[in-house]
N, C-alpha and C positions, 0 to 999 in steps of 0.2 A: 690799437689795430694799421701798423704799420700803412703807407700805403705806397702807392712807383706812378708813377705821373710820364706815360713820355710821349714825349712830341712830334706825333708822322709831318712830317718837311711835306708843305709842300708840291699840290702835283703838278708835276711835268706841263708844263705849252708852249707852243711854239714862240720866241721869239717875236718879242714886238721889236718896234726904229728902233735899233741901239740901245735895245735891251741885254741883260742875260738871261742862259737861261733856265732857271728854276733847278732848286741841286733836293736833286731824290734819298732816297736810302737806297735804291733800286744800284743807280751808279756810288756813292758813296758806306752803304754798309753800315754808315751808326746813327745812331738817332740823338737827341738831346733828351736829356728826363732832369725828374726831380724825387726825390724820395723821401719822403714825410713821417714823421713818426705816428702822430695822430689826426694828420692830413687835413691843418692847418696850418704847420710853420715847418720851414721847410728844415728837412735835415742836412740830405746832401747831392747836389746837381751838376751834372756832367755831361759827359755827350760820348757812346762809344759804342762797341761794336753789342749789337743786344742779345752776347753769345756772354759781356761781359755786366753786366750790369749788375745793379744790387738785385737779390731778394727782399719780397714783402709780404707781405699777407692778402696786399690786393693789387694785382693790377690796371689801369685805364689808361689809355692810349684817346686822346685830345688830337681832333682834328684846327688844320688852320678853318680864319674864314672864311678864304675862296675858293675849299673843296667842298662846299652844304652852301645848296641849294633850299629856299621854305615858300609852301601854297601853303597859301591859306583854301582852309579846304571842307565841306560839310559833306563827316562822318562815316560814310556810305553804315548800311545794317549788313552783317554781310558773317559770316562765317568767322570763327581763326583762321582755319583753316585755306581759307579764298578770302583769305581780307588783302591781301597781296595783289592776283586782279581786280579784287576790288579799287584799289586805290589806278591801275593802274586805267584802269576802265572813264577815273572820274578828271587824273589827270593826262593823257593819254596827251592829246592836245595842246598841255603847253615845259609838256618836257622838255631841257630842249638837247640828248639824246632821247635814241632809242630808247624803246620801255626794258627791254632788255636788258639793257649796260646800263640801267639807272638798279640803283639801290633808295630804297623808299623805307622813315623811320616814321612813327609817329609819336605824335610828343608824350610824354607824361600824361596823365590822368583824359586820355582821349575822351571821351561816351560814342556811342552811337548816335546817332542826329542833333550833339552836335558841335556847334566851329572848330575846331582843331589845327593847329602847323602840321607837317609835314619837312621831313627833312628828305629833301633828295643828296645822291651822293651817286657819286662815279664807282660801277659794281663790280670789276674788273680792278682799278686800281686799288679800293680799298680791303676789296679779299689778296693782292698779294702780298700790302703792309700789313697784314696778318697773319700770312704764312708765316710772313721773315724772322716773324717776330714769332713766332706759334715755334719755328721749325725751332730755337737756335730756347724750347724749353718758358718762356716769357707769353703766359695766357693770359691774355684781355680780358676780359672781367665783362669792362661796358669802352665804349666807342662812346664819346661826345665832344660837339662841334666851341669852339672855342668861345663864340656870345650865339645868340639865340636869341627871337620874339622874346621881352617883354613889356610891361607894362611901363617900367621904368625906364628911363632912356636912358643909354648911355652911349661916349664917345672915346673913341679909342685909338691916340693916333703910333705907328710908326710908320719906320724909316724902313722904303723896296725893298734896297738888298744893302750889303754889310760893304758903308763907307760912306750911300749915299746923303747925312743927317747933312752929310761938310757941303757935301752942297746943297748949302737949304732944300726946299721946304720942295723943290722940284718932284719929284722922287717918294715921296710921303706919302703914308695911304691913311688915309683917318675911317677907321668902321661903326658903324650909326646902328645901332640895333634900338626899337623903340616894338611901342604892340603894334605896330605894319607892317615889320620886320628886320629884316637887317639886306644891311646896302655896305661895298667899300668901294668907295670913289679915292682916285687919287687927285691931292692937294692941290697940282698943275692943273691950269686953267679953274673956270668960273664957275663946275660944277659946283662943292665941296662947297663954295661960300656962295652959291643959290638955294642948295640947305638949309645954312642956318637962321635964317631968319622968321622960319616953320618950330623948326627947334628949338631954339636958343626959346619961345615961349614956352616951353615946361620947364624946366627943374631940372635938365643935366649935367649927369657923374660924369668930370671927365677924366684919361689918364690915358699918357704916353710911357712911350721902350726909356732906357736913358736916355740913347743916344736922339732919339725923338722928343722931350722932353723939349727942353727947352725953342728948339725951331715952331714949335706943335702952339705954347706959346705968347712968341708974340705971333707970331698967322691965327689963331685967338682971342688973344687981347683979357688972358685971365689964367687963373691958375689954373696948372694940372696935377694930376697924384702924379709920381714913379711911379711903374711897376713895370716890372719886368716881363720878358715872355715868361717866364717858368713859371714868375708869380701868378699871373692871370692862368698858367694854362692849370694850378693848384687849384684858383680861384672858380673855374670849367669845372675840374673834374667833383666837388663837394654839389654841382646840379644835378638834379634827373634823369638827366637826359639820357638813352641812353641808346646810338644806334646801329649796333647788333640786336636784328629784328632780324622776322622771319628765318631766308637761307642761308648766314651772319649770326643765325644766333648760337649760343657756345654749345657746344655737347656735352653728352655729358650730366646731366641738366640737371638728375639726382644725386648721384655725385656730388657736385656741386654745389646742391643745395645742402647737402648735408655741411661743408664743407665751411660755410656759409653761416649757415644758425650757429656752426664751431665758430666762428669768427667771429659772432655780435654775443656766444655768449663771453669770449676773451674781451669789449667792447670795456670802458671803461665805467656803461649807463648796466651795465651788466656787475658790476662789482658787488651794487649789497644784495645778489643775487646768492656770489660766488661763495660768498662769507658766511653767508645761513648757509649754508649745505654746507660748509667746511664745520660749521658750529654744529651742525644736525651730527656729521662724521666724529666729529670729537663724542663728544655726548653722547653716541652709541658705543664706542669705543669704549668710553668709560664706564657705561650700565652695562658694559658684555663682561667687563673684569671684574670691576665691581660684582653681582651678580656671579662668575668663577671664584673666586675670590670667596663667597657664598657659597657656595656647593663644597668644597673644596674644606669650608670648616666644618656646616654638617659631617662630614663623613667623613671627616680624623675627629667627631666630636662620636658617633656611632662606631668608632672601631676602641677608641677609650671606654667606651661603655661598656665594650663588647669582651676587651680588655680585663675588665674592671672585672662585668657579670665571670668570667670562668676562672679568677683569683679567688676570687668571692666558694664560687662553685666546691673549688678545686680546689684545695689551698695548699697543695704538693706542686703542684702547678709554677714551677721554676720564669721560662722563660719561652713566650709568649706570642709564637709566629708567625698562627696560624687559630686565629683563636678561631670560629665554626668550627676547620674539622678537627679543634684537639678541641672543640668539645662536644663531637659529635664522636669525638673517640672516649676518652674517654667518658662519655656513660655511658657506651658502651659495653665497656670496660665494667663498672657496676653494676649493668643486669645480669650480666654473664658470672659475677662471683653472687646474686643477692638470685640464682638457679629459672628468672622471670623468661618468655620467649617473646622473638619481635613477631613484626608481623613478616617477617621472608621464611618462620623459622617454619614447618612439618606443619605443629599443633596448630595456629594459626590462619595458617589456610584451609589444614581440614577440618578445624573449626568450623570456617564463615562456608564453607563447600557445606555442608550437616546440615545447616543456619537456616540453609535454602534450594534445602533435593530434597524435589517430585515425591510428593505417599502417593500415589501410584507407581514410580518407579521402586526397583528392585538393589540391595545394594552394591558399589560399586563390584564393576570383573577387575578393572584393572587400574590400575596410578602408577603415574612417577615424576619422583623431587625433585625436583631443583632450588637450591637457596632465591626464596623467592618466588614460585613458582611454579606449583600443579595442574600436574597435566591426568585431565584423570576420561577413562574409557566411556561412548557416546552411541553404543549403540545402538540402536532401533530408538531412541529419541526421536520425539518428533519438531517440528519447526516451537509447535507453536507451547513444548513444554523449553526448549532450547531460551524460549524468548522471556520464559517468566523466570527460572532458572537464571540469566542475566538480572531482568528489573530488579529482581527482589534482592544484588550484589549493590548494584550499584552507589543506591543511599549511601551504602556505608566502607564508599570508596576505593572500593572493586570493581576489574575489565574483566568477563570471557570473550575469550578468540575460542573461533573452533576452527580444529587443523587437522585439514587430512579424518573425519566422522572424530575425534578427543576434545574434548574442553577443555582449556585451560585457562587459569584461573591465579592472576598474580595481583601484586596490588599498583590501580590506577593508578597516571601521574600526575603531576598537583597539581599542571595548566588544566586538567581534563584526559580521560582517554579516553578511548579509539571500544564502541560497541561492537 
């Protein structure tokens, strides 16, 4: 499953003495990005406008370390609809911005009544960055921090602005994250050095951007792992964090949930399931084809049997086109030649009617014959007499209908007649 990682530029801040204003997407209109085919390796990277970014199955935005504040609290017990208000009530005294201007997000797996971390971001700025991306049809599913509080201490060196590494360590920054939070400090001065004694007592992992690696090793006195901003962003995208919560949560959750389920189904972990379903489908298709072949063979055998029966019974039939129809035709011809009445003749119908005629009724006053249909006058018949007449003829396969005062006798259909 391919993933597109978009690096959100740092939020613009008033310039410090001798410094430059940070570049933002609002002014440049461009974002750095990383495209990975599997979330592990970098397939492509670059910087461009959102509309020109490559397409991927999933999009994750990564915030810089300086744009996320961290607060350790005990999560209050509140329903999901009121959780943000509960968080504001707990953090109102420690937030740097006004509560209405701050977006809050809970750590993954946070439980009510348990200690947890809360990430704080400027709401208007983050909403505007997401709107720029989504306006270009780059739909961000998750927003993650570059670093977050963790039990494993991590230190990352980076140059403050482009070209700062050439000036040594004066403008380099150190991002330190451990179980106590995340701190971003400049190497200029003694603050970063003062933090090291407590930090080096733990087995920390160190990294640096390519331009900052050599100065960082000289300052630290130990080797560091070279990690570009794109590689670090791709690592951050694999975290469980998602700052898109509460009012910044993605909309259309139902459609997105179906899309996420489909993407999970297409992921490498579900490959055995996909192969199993394909195998089951192929087996069903093979079974249906085999059953259809068997049915066609059975029908063909019956047709051959009927053809052989027709030729053995009526040897003079040379060409067989429709065996059942030709069999009935030849049998009917033999019956006529032998002078035997059929069930549709007058003799058969009169015989059936006479066998069930009520003993208390006089002979029939009128009758009308059509092939297979005998109409008898039923003037003066009672309901009991009609019911008795019908019930005596039904077992022999005849049906009796009442039509405008007349009794109509005919052969009942093979599937069962109506009475």
